[in-house]
N, C-alpha and C positions, 0 to 999 in steps of 0.2 A: 503492498502499498505506500503512495506516497503522501506528500501532505493535500496536495493539490483534491485529490482523493475526501480529505477532508475538512475539508472546507462546505463552508450551507452560507446558499441565498436565501436572502428575505424568507423568499416566498413561502423558502423548506422552514426557516421560523419559526415559520407563525403556523406554521403547520404542524411542526413537533408543539409546540409550545397548545394547539389547539387538542391537541391526540393529548397533553398532555392535563388539560383538564384550566389551561391556566388563562388568561389572560395580559393584553401585551404590559399593564402593571401592576398583573400581578409578576409578572414574568420578573420585572425589573426586579420587581423585592427581595426576588428570592433569591437572583441569582448577584444585587446585592450593588446594582445599579441605577440612576436616574434612566427613568420612562423613556425623557431626549435619547437617552440612548442604544433605549427599543427602540426605537422609531427609526431612527437614523437608522439601524439590524434592516426594519422594515425594506426602505427605500432605498437599502443597501448603498448609503449615503459614504461611509465606513463598516471591511464585515466583520464579521462573528467571528471572534476571535476559536480558534478551533480549538479550545478547550472545553465553553463555552458548547458548541457544536458534540460535544468527543460528548460528554455528561448529556447532554439530548439525547441522543442518540442509542448509551448506553444506556439512560433513564428509560425508555423506550421499548429497549430491549428483554430489559430486563424489567418490564412492568410496574417501575414503581411508580410514588405517586412522590409530588414534591409538601410540601411542610413550609407555607407558603411566612410567612413572620405577617402580623394584622400592622397595618400602614400610622404609623403615628407622624407626625406634624415637626423638620425641622429633617428630618433624619433625612436623607437624600440630597 
């Protein structure tokens, strides 16, 4: 497997989080990033980090459900 095989497009990101039962906001909280950064992944303005793509794919493969932290004002 090459590093290119590990890349994830914005569409693939949306499919993955949807299958995991997350919204864009929920995925941002789960990953500890801003909602703006998630929107930039989806619009393909920036690349989804390989580690994030691998995590989401592993969770799908092993049927793991994310534990999404509750929203807190000023958390991000």
